[in-house]
VOGU-500104 format. One line per field, with one value per residue: residue in three letters; x negated, y, z of N, C-alpha, C in turn; residue number from 1. Coordinates in steps of 0.2 Angstrom, whole numbers. Each point is the difference from the previous one (the first is absolute). Example, Ala and Ser with C-alpha at 12.3 -4.5 7.8 and 13.67 -1.06 7.14 Angstrom:
// residues 2
lomar: (ALA / SER)
n.east: (-66 / 2)
n.north: (-28 / 5)
n.up: (39 / -4)
ca.east: (4 / -4)
ca.north: (6 / 6)
ca.up: (0 / 1)
c.east: (-4 / 4)
c.north: (6 / 5)
c.up: (0 / 3)
fiba: (1 / 2)
//
This chain:
// residues 214
lomar: (ILE / SER / PHE / ILE / PHE / ALA / ILE / LEU / LEU / GLY / TYR / VAL / VAL / GLY / SER / VAL / ASN / PHE / SER / ILE / ILE / VAL / THR / LYS / TYR / VAL / GLY / LYS / PHE / ASP / ILE / HIS / THR / LYS / GLY / SER / GLY / ASN / ALA / GLY / GLY / THR / ASN / VAL / ALA / ARG / THR / MET / GLY / ALA / LYS / TYR / GLY / ILE / SER / VAL / MET / LEU / ILE / GLU / PHE / VAL / LYS / CYS / LEU / LEU / VAL / GLY / LEU / PHE / CYS / ARG / TYR / ILE / PHE / PRO / VAL / ASP / PRO / PHE / SER / LEU / GLY / PHE / ILE / GLY / PRO / ILE / PHE / SER / GLY / TYR / ALA / ALA / VAL / PHE / GLY / CYS / LEU / ILE / GLY / ASN / ILE / PHE / PRO / MET / PHE / HIS / GLY / PHE / SER / GLY / GLY / GLY / LYS / GLY / VAL / VAL / VAL / THR / ALA / ALA / SER / ILE / CYS / LEU / VAL / ASP / TRP / ARG / ILE / PHE / LEU / VAL / LEU / LEU / ALA / VAL / PHE / LEU / VAL / ILE / PHE / PHE / ILE / THR / ARG / MET / VAL / SER / ALA / GLY / SER / LEU / VAL / GLY / ALA / LEU / ALA / ILE / PRO / VAL / CYS / VAL / THR / VAL / VAL / TYR / HIS / GLY / TYR / GLU / TYR / TRP / TYR / LEU / LEU / LEU / ILE / ILE / ALA / ILE / LEU / MET / SER / ALA / VAL / VAL / ILE / ILE / ARG / HIS / ARG / LYS / ASN / ILE / VAL / ARG / ILE / PHE / LYS / GLY / GLU / GLU / ASN / LYS / PHE / SER / PHE / GLY / ARG / LYS / ASN / ARG)
n.east: (-4 / -6 / -2 / 7 / 1 / -6 / 1 / 6 / -3 / -5 / 4 / 4 / -5 / -3 / 6 / -2 / 0 / -5 / -3 / 5 / 0 / -7 / -1 / 5 / -2 / -6 / -2 / 6 / -3 / 1 / -4 / 6 / 1 / -4 / -6 / -2 / 5 / -5 / 4 / -6 / -4 / -3 / 6 / 1 / -6 / 1 / 6 / -2 / -6 / -7 / 2 / 4 / -5 / -5 / 5 / 3 / -6 / -1 / 5 / -2 / -6 / 2 / 4 / -4 / -5 / 5 / 3 / -6 / -1 / 6 / -1 / -6 / 1 / 5 / 0 / -4 / 7 / -2 / 5 / -5 / 0 / -2 / 1 / -6 / 1 / 5 / -2 / -6 / 2 / 3 / -5 / -3 / 4 / 0 / -6 / 0 / 5 / -5 / -4 / 5 / 1 / -6 / 0 / 4 / 0 / 3 / -3 / -4 / 6 / -4 / -2 / -5 / -2 / -4 / -7 / 2 / -4 / 4 / 6 / -4 / -2 / 6 / 1 / -5 / 2 / 6 / -2 / -4 / -1 / -4 / 5 / 4 / -5 / -2 / 7 / 1 / -6 / 2 / 6 / -3 / -4 / 5 / 4 / -5 / -1 / 7 / 1 / 1 / 6 / 3 / -6 / 0 / 6 / -2 / -6 / 4 / 5 / -4 / -2 / 7 / 2 / -5 / 2 / 6 / -2 / -4 / 5 / 5 / -5 / 3 / 4 / 3 / 3 / -7 / 1 / 4 / -5 / -4 / 5 / 1 / -7 / 0 / 6 / -2 / -6 / 4 / 4 / -5 / -3 / 5 / 1 / -6 / 4 / 4 / -2 / 0 / 5 / 2 / -2 / 2 / 6 / -2 / 6 / -2 / 5 / -5 / 0 / 3 / -2 / -4 / 3 / 5 / 4 / 4)
n.north: (-6 / 0 / -6 / -3 / 1 / -2 / -5 / -2 / 1 / -3 / -4 / 1 / 0 / -5 / -1 / 2 / 2 / 2 / -4 / -4 / -1 / 0 / -3 / -4 / 0 / -1 / -4 / -2 / -6 / -4 / -3 / -3 / 6 / -1 / 3 / -5 / 3 / -1 / -3 / 3 / 0 / -4 / -2 / 0 / -3 / -4 / 0 / -1 / -4 / 0 / 6 / 0 / -1 / 3 / 5 / -1 / 0 / 5 / 3 / -2 / 2 / 5 / 1 / -3 / 4 / 4 / -1 / -1 / 6 / 2 / -3 / 3 / 6 / 3 / -3 / -3 / -1 / -6 / -1 / 2 / 3 / 6 / 1 / 1 / -3 / -3 / 4 / -2 / -6 / 1 / 4 / -5 / -5 / 4 / 1 / -7 / 0 / 4 / -5 / -5 / 3 / 1 / -6 / -4 / 6 / -3 / 5 / -3 / -5 / -2 / 6 / 1 / -5 / 0 / 0 / 2 / 4 / 5 / -4 / -2 / 7 / 2 / -5 / 2 / 7 / -2 / -4 / 4 / 4 / -6 / -4 / 3 / 1 / -7 / -1 / 4 / -3 / -6 / 1 / 3 / -5 / -5 / 3 / 1 / -6 / -3 / 3 / -7 / 3 / -1 / 3 / 5 / 1 / -1 / 3 / 5 / 0 / 0 / 5 / 1 / -5 / 3 / 6 / -1 / -3 / 5 / 4 / -3 / -2 / -5 / 6 / -3 / -3 / 1 / -6 / 0 / 3 / -5 / -4 / 3 / -1 / -6 / -1 / 3 / -3 / -6 / 2 / 3 / -6 / -3 / 4 / -1 / -4 / 6 / 1 / -6 / 0 / 5 / -4 / -6 / 4 / 2 / -2 / -3 / 4 / 5 / -1 / 5 / 1 / 3 / -6 / 4 / -6 / 4)
n.up: (0 / 4 / -4 / 0 / 7 / 1 / -4 / 2 / 6 / -2 / -3 / 5 / 5 / -4 / 1 / 6 / -6 / 3 / -4 / -1 / 7 / 0 / -6 / 2 / 6 / -1 / -5 / 1 / 0 / -5 / 4 / -2 / 0 / 5 / -2 / 4 / 3 / 4 / 4 / 0 / 6 / -4 / -2 / 6 / 1 / -5 / 3 / 6 / -1 / 1 / 2 / -5 / -4 / 4 / 1 / -6 / -2 / 4 / -2 / -6 / 1 / 4 / -5 / -5 / 2 / 2 / -5 / -2 / 3 / -2 / -6 / 0 / 3 / -3 / -6 / 4 / -1 / 1 / -5 / -3 / 6 / -2 / 7 / 0 / -5 / 4 / 5 / -2 / 0 / 6 / 2 / -2 / 2 / 5 / 0 / -1 / 5 / 4 / -1 / 1 / 6 / 0 / -2 / 4 / 0 / 6 / 2 / -5 / 1 / 5 / -2 / -4 / 3 / 5 / 1 / 6 / -3 / 2 / -2 / -6 / -1 / 1 / -5 / -4 / 1 / -1 / -5 / -3 / 5 / 1 / -1 / 4 / 5 / -1 / 0 / 5 / 2 / -1 / 3 / 6 / 1 / -1 / 5 / 4 / -2 / 0 / 5 / 1 / 2 / -6 / -2 / 5 / -2 / -7 / 0 / 3 / -4 / -5 / 4 / 0 / -5 / -3 / 2 / -2 / -5 / -1 / 1 / -3 / -5 / 2 / 0 / 5 / -5 / 0 / -3 / 5 / 3 / -2 / 1 / 6 / 2 / -2 / 3 / 6 / 0 / -1 / 5 / 3 / -2 / 1 / 6 / 0 / -2 / -1 / 6 / 1 / -4 / 3 / 6 / -3 / -1 / 6 / 2 / 5 / 3 / 0 / 7 / 1 / 6 / -4 / -3 / -2 / -1 / -1)
ca.east: (4 / -4 / -3 / 4 / 1 / -6 / 0 / 6 / -1 / -5 / 3 / 4 / -4 / -3 / 5 / 0 / -6 / -1 / -2 / 7 / 4 / -4 / 0 / 7 / 3 / -5 / -3 / 6 / 0 / 0 / -7 / -1 / -1 / -6 / -6 / -1 / 7 / 0 / 2 / -5 / -4 / -4 / 4 / 2 / -6 / -1 / 5 / 2 / -6 / -3 / 3 / 6 / -2 / -3 / 5 / 4 / -4 / -1 / 7 / 2 / -5 / 2 / 7 / -1 / -4 / 4 / 5 / -5 / -2 / 6 / 1 / -6 / 0 / 7 / 4 / -5 / 2 / -4 / 3 / -5 / -5 / -6 / -5 / -4 / 2 / 7 / 1 / -3 / 4 / 7 / -1 / -2 / 7 / 4 / -3 / 1 / 7 / 0 / -3 / 5 / 5 / -4 / 0 / 7 / 3 / 7 / 3 / -1 / 2 / -4 / -5 / -4 / -4 / -8 / -4 / -2 / -7 / -1 / 2 / -5 / -5 / 3 / 0 / -7 / -2 / 4 / -3 / -7 / -2 / -7 / 1 / 3 / -5 / -4 / 3 / 0 / -6 / 0 / 5 / -3 / -6 / 2 / 3 / -4 / -4 / 4 / 5 / 6 / 3 / 2 / -6 / -1 / 6 / 0 / -6 / 1 / 5 / -4 / -5 / 4 / -1 / -7 / -2 / 4 / -4 / -6 / 1 / 5 / -1 / -2 / 5 / 6 / 5 / -2 / 2 / 6 / -2 / -3 / 5 / 4 / -5 / 0 / 6 / 0 / -5 / 3 / 5 / -3 / -3 / 6 / 3 / -5 / -1 / -1 / -6 / -5 / 0 / -3 / -7 / -3 / 0 / -3 / 6 / 3 / -2 / -4 / 4 / -2 / 5 / 1 / 4 / 7 / 2 / 7)
ca.north: (6 / 6 / 1 / 3 / 7 / 4 / 2 / 4 / 7 / 3 / 2 / 6 / 5 / 1 / 3 / 8 / 2 / 7 / 3 / 2 / 5 / 7 / 3 / 2 / 6 / 6 / 2 / 1 / -4 / -7 / -2 / -5 / 4 / 5 / -4 / -6 / -3 / -4 / 3 / -1 / 6 / 2 / 4 / 6 / 5 / 2 / 4 / 5 / 3 / -4 / 0 / -5 / -7 / -3 / -1 / -5 / -6 / -1 / -2 / -7 / -4 / 0 / -3 / -7 / -3 / 0 / -6 / -6 / 0 / -2 / -7 / -4 / 0 / 1 / -5 / -5 / -7 / -4 / -6 / -5 / -2 / 1 / 1 / 7 / 3 / 2 / 7 / 4 / -3 / 3 / 7 / 0 / -1 / 7 / 5 / -3 / 3 / 7 / 0 / -1 / 6 / 6 / -1 / 0 / 3 / -1 / 7 / 3 / -4 / -6 / 1 / 6 / 1 / 1 / -6 / -4 / 1 / 3 / -5 / -5 / 2 / -1 / -7 / -2 / 3 / -4 / -6 / 1 / 7 / 0 / -1 / 7 / 4 / -2 / 1 / 7 / 2 / -3 / 5 / 6 / 0 / 0 / 6 / 5 / -2 / 0 / 5 / -3 / -3 / -7 / -5 / -2 / -4 / -6 / -3 / -1 / -6 / -6 / -2 / -2 / -7 / -1 / 2 / -4 / -7 / 1 / 1 / -5 / -7 / -4 / 0 / -4 / 3 / 7 / 0 / 4 / 7 / 1 / 0 / 7 / 5 / -2 / 2 / 8 / 2 / -1 / 5 / 6 / -1 / -1 / 7 / 4 / -4 / 5 / 3 / -5 / 0 / 7 / 0 / -3 / 4 / 6 / 5 / 2 / 6 / 1 / 4 / 6 / 3 / 7 / 2 / -2 / -1 / -1)
ca.up: (0 / 0 / -6 / -5 / 2 / -2 / -8 / -1 / 3 / -4 / -6 / 1 / 1 / -6 / -6 / 0 / -4 / 1 / -7 / -3 / 4 / 0 / -6 / -1 / 5 / 1 / -6 / -4 / -6 / 0 / 0 / -5 / -7 / 0 / 1 / -3 / 1 / 6 / 6 / 4 / 2 / -5 / -5 / 4 / 0 / -7 / -2 / 5 / 3 / 5 / 7 / 0 / -2 / 5 / 5 / -2 / 2 / 7 / 3 / -2 / 3 / 7 / 0 / -1 / 6 / 6 / -1 / 1 / 7 / 3 / 0 / 3 / 8 / 3 / -2 / -1 / 0 / -5 / 0 / -4 / 5 / -4 / 4 / -1 / -7 / 0 / 0 / -6 / -6 / 0 / -2 / -7 / -4 / 0 / -5 / -7 / -2 / -2 / -7 / -5 / 0 / -3 / -7 / -2 / 6 / 0 / 0 / -6 / -6 / -1 / -5 / 0 / 6 / -1 / -2 / 6 / 2 / 6 / 4 / 1 / 5 / 7 / 2 / 2 / 6 / 5 / 1 / 3 / -2 / -3 / -7 / -3 / -1 / -5 / -6 / -1 / -2 / -7 / -4 / -1 / -5 / -7 / -2 / -1 / -6 / -6 / 1 / -2 / 6 / -2 / 0 / 7 / 3 / -2 / 3 / 7 / 0 / -1 / 5 / 6 / 2 / 2 / 7 / 5 / 1 / 3 / 7 / 4 / -1 / 5 / 5 / -2 / -4 / -3 / -7 / -1 / -1 / -7 / -5 / -1 / -3 / -7 / -3 / 0 / -5 / -7 / -1 / -1 / -7 / -5 / -1 / -4 / -7 / -5 / 2 / -2 / -7 / -2 / 2 / -5 / -6 / 1 / -1 / 7 / 2 / 6 / 4 / 3 / 5 / -1 / -6 / 0 / -7 / 0)
c.east: (-4 / -3 / 4 / 2 / -5 / 0 / 6 / -1 / -5 / 3 / 4 / -4 / -4 / 4 / 1 / -6 / 0 / -3 / 6 / 3 / -3 / 1 / 7 / 3 / -5 / -2 / 6 / -1 / 0 / -7 / -1 / 0 / -6 / -6 / 0 / 7 / 0 / 2 / -5 / -3 / -5 / 3 / 3 / -5 / -1 / 5 / 2 / -6 / -2 / 4 / 6 / -1 / -3 / 5 / 4 / -4 / -1 / 7 / 2 / -5 / 2 / 7 / -1 / -4 / 4 / 5 / -4 / -2 / 6 / 1 / -5 / 0 / 6 / 4 / -4 / 2 / -3 / 3 / -4 / -6 / -7 / -6 / -3 / 3 / 7 / 2 / -2 / 5 / 6 / -1 / -2 / 6 / 4 / -3 / 1 / 7 / 0 / -3 / 5 / 5 / -3 / 1 / 7 / 5 / 8 / 4 / 0 / 1 / -5 / -5 / -3 / -4 / -7 / -3 / -3 / -7 / 0 / 3 / -4 / -6 / 3 / 0 / -7 / -2 / 3 / -4 / -7 / -3 / -7 / 1 / 3 / -6 / -4 / 4 / 1 / -6 / -1 / 4 / -3 / -6 / 2 / 4 / -5 / -5 / 4 / 5 / 7 / 3 / 1 / -6 / -2 / 5 / -1 / -6 / 1 / 5 / -4 / -4 / 4 / -1 / -7 / -1 / 4 / -3 / -6 / 1 / 4 / -1 / -2 / 6 / 6 / 5 / -2 / 2 / 7 / -1 / -3 / 6 / 4 / -5 / 0 / 6 / 0 / -5 / 3 / 5 / -3 / -3 / 5 / 3 / -5 / -2 / -1 / -6 / -6 / -1 / -3 / -7 / -5 / -1 / -4 / 5 / 2 / -2 / -4 / 3 / -4 / 5 / 1 / 4 / 7 / 2 / 7 / 3)
c.north: (6 / 2 / 4 / 7 / 5 / 2 / 5 / 7 / 3 / 2 / 6 / 6 / 2 / 3 / 8 / 3 / 8 / 4 / 3 / 5 / 7 / 3 / 2 / 6 / 5 / 2 / 1 / -3 / -7 / -3 / -5 / 3 / 5 / -4 / -7 / -4 / -5 / 3 / -2 / 6 / 3 / 5 / 6 / 5 / 3 / 5 / 6 / 3 / -5 / 0 / -4 / -7 / -3 / -1 / -6 / -7 / -2 / -2 / -7 / -5 / -1 / -4 / -7 / -3 / 0 / -6 / -6 / -1 / -2 / -7 / -4 / 0 / 1 / -6 / -6 / -7 / -4 / -7 / -6 / -2 / 0 / 2 / 7 / 3 / 2 / 7 / 4 / -2 / 4 / 7 / 0 / -1 / 6 / 4 / -3 / 2 / 7 / 1 / -1 / 5 / 6 / -1 / 0 / 3 / 0 / 7 / 4 / -4 / -6 / 1 / 7 / 1 / 1 / -6 / -3 / 1 / 2 / -5 / -6 / 2 / 0 / -7 / -2 / 3 / -4 / -6 / 1 / 7 / 0 / -2 / 6 / 5 / -2 / 1 / 7 / 3 / -2 / 5 / 7 / 0 / -1 / 6 / 6 / -1 / 1 / 6 / -2 / -4 / -8 / -5 / -1 / -4 / -8 / -4 / -2 / -6 / -7 / -2 / -2 / -7 / -2 / 2 / -4 / -7 / 1 / 1 / -5 / -7 / -4 / 0 / -4 / 4 / 6 / 0 / 4 / 7 / 0 / -1 / 7 / 5 / -1 / 3 / 8 / 2 / -1 / 5 / 6 / 0 / 0 / 7 / 4 / -3 / 5 / 4 / -4 / 1 / 7 / 1 / -3 / 3 / 7 / 6 / 2 / 7 / 0 / 5 / 6 / 3 / 7 / 2 / -3 / -1 / -2 / -1)
c.up: (0 / -6 / -5 / 2 / -2 / -7 / -1 / 3 / -4 / -7 / 0 / 1 / -6 / -6 / 1 / -3 / 1 / -6 / -3 / 4 / 0 / -6 / -2 / 4 / 1 / -7 / -5 / -7 / 1 / -1 / -6 / -7 / 0 / 1 / -3 / 1 / 5 / 6 / 6 / 2 / -5 / -5 / 4 / 0 / -7 / -2 / 5 / 4 / 6 / 7 / 0 / -1 / 6 / 6 / -1 / 1 / 7 / 3 / -2 / 4 / 7 / 1 / 0 / 6 / 6 / -1 / 1 / 7 / 5 / 0 / 3 / 7 / 4 / -1 / -2 / 0 / -5 / 0 / -3 / 5 / -4 / 4 / -1 / -6 / 1 / 0 / -6 / -6 / 0 / -2 / -8 / -4 / 0 / -5 / -7 / -2 / -2 / -8 / -5 / 0 / -3 / -8 / -3 / 6 / -1 / 0 / -6 / -6 / -1 / -6 / 1 / 6 / -1 / -2 / 6 / 3 / 8 / 5 / 2 / 5 / 7 / 3 / 2 / 7 / 6 / 2 / 3 / -3 / -3 / -8 / -4 / -2 / -6 / -7 / -2 / -3 / -8 / -5 / -2 / -5 / -7 / -3 / -2 / -6 / -6 / 0 / -2 / 7 / -1 / 0 / 7 / 3 / -2 / 3 / 8 / 1 / -1 / 6 / 7 / 2 / 2 / 7 / 5 / 1 / 4 / 8 / 4 / -2 / 6 / 6 / -2 / -4 / -4 / -8 / -1 / -1 / -7 / -5 / -1 / -3 / -8 / -3 / -1 / -6 / -7 / -2 / -2 / -7 / -5 / -1 / -4 / -7 / -5 / 1 / -3 / -7 / -2 / 2 / -5 / -7 / 1 / 0 / 7 / 2 / 6 / 4 / 3 / 5 / -1 / -6 / 1 / -7 / 0 / -7)
fiba: (1 / 2 / 3 / 4 / 5 / 6 / 7 / 8 / 9 / 10 / 11 / 12 / 13 / 14 / 15 / 16 / 17 / 18 / 19 / 20 / 21 / 22 / 23 / 24 / 25 / 26 / 27 / 28 / 29 / 30 / 31 / 32 / 33 / 34 / 35 / 36 / 37 / 38 / 39 / 40 / 41 / 42 / 43 / 44 / 45 / 46 / 47 / 48 / 49 / 50 / 51 / 52 / 53 / 54 / 55 / 56 / 57 / 58 / 59 / 60 / 61 / 62 / 63 / 64 / 65 / 66 / 67 / 68 / 69 / 70 / 71 / 72 / 73 / 74 / 75 / 76 / 77 / 78 / 79 / 80 / 81 / 82 / 83 / 84 / 85 / 86 / 87 / 88 / 89 / 90 / 91 / 92 / 93 / 94 / 95 / 96 / 97 / 98 / 99 / 100 / 101 / 102 / 103 / 104 / 105 / 106 / 107 / 108 / 109 / 110 / 111 / 112 / 113 / 114 / 115 / 116 / 117 / 118 / 119 / 120 / 121 / 122 / 123 / 124 / 125 / 126 / 127 / 128 / 129 / 130 / 131 / 132 / 133 / 134 / 135 / 136 / 137 / 138 / 139 / 140 / 141 / 142 / 143 / 144 / 145 / 146 / 147 / 148 / 149 / 150 / 151 / 152 / 153 / 154 / 155 / 156 / 157 / 158 / 159 / 160 / 161 / 162 / 163 / 164 / 165 / 166 / 167 / 168 / 169 / 170 / 171 / 172 / 173 / 174 / 175 / 176 / 177 / 178 / 179 / 180 / 181 / 182 / 183 / 184 / 185 / 186 / 187 / 188 / 189 / 190 / 191 / 192 / 193 / 194 / 195 / 196 / 197 / 198 / 199 / 200 / 201 / 202 / 203 / 204 / 205 / 206 / 207 / 208 / 209 / 210 / 211 / 212 / 213 / 214)
//
């Protein structure tokens, strides 16, 4: 029951997309028609400026982290008797629900959501802050080299299962964390499939926080 509750709670919370809300009520435009058309923090920064983009990213990050922490510590019921991994798995399941909600938001017609990068970052921070810092460093290095948020996100996503394996291999039921890590990594990569094509064609836009592109 706790596992299902965690996913459903995460999905509902994840469906509240602040990129759509901020651009609609503050920017007075539909984010799906501006910039890249993606309902994510990067596109908010691209269309409204860094202040709004970073604010949206932080709100989404904290929102997903809080629901994960709630399920991990306040609602730590573990029907699967997973021992040490149990509470982590409950929180991880909640943030996975957030990821699905972010991409297919119930409050916005189950479509037109984001790409799940910030949600994935929140899940990693929930599991292990050390892994989060490593992946953040990987993202920043790739981003500053390429000036492409998508490239940094993709490399970071590919590194998630590797980091989880290195840190948790040997723990009982650790493979459950690995399964969710692989699923989240796969979702992020699939959501960036058009970006991957543009990167290989040399057509992917390079990002600048100083530029607005409506």
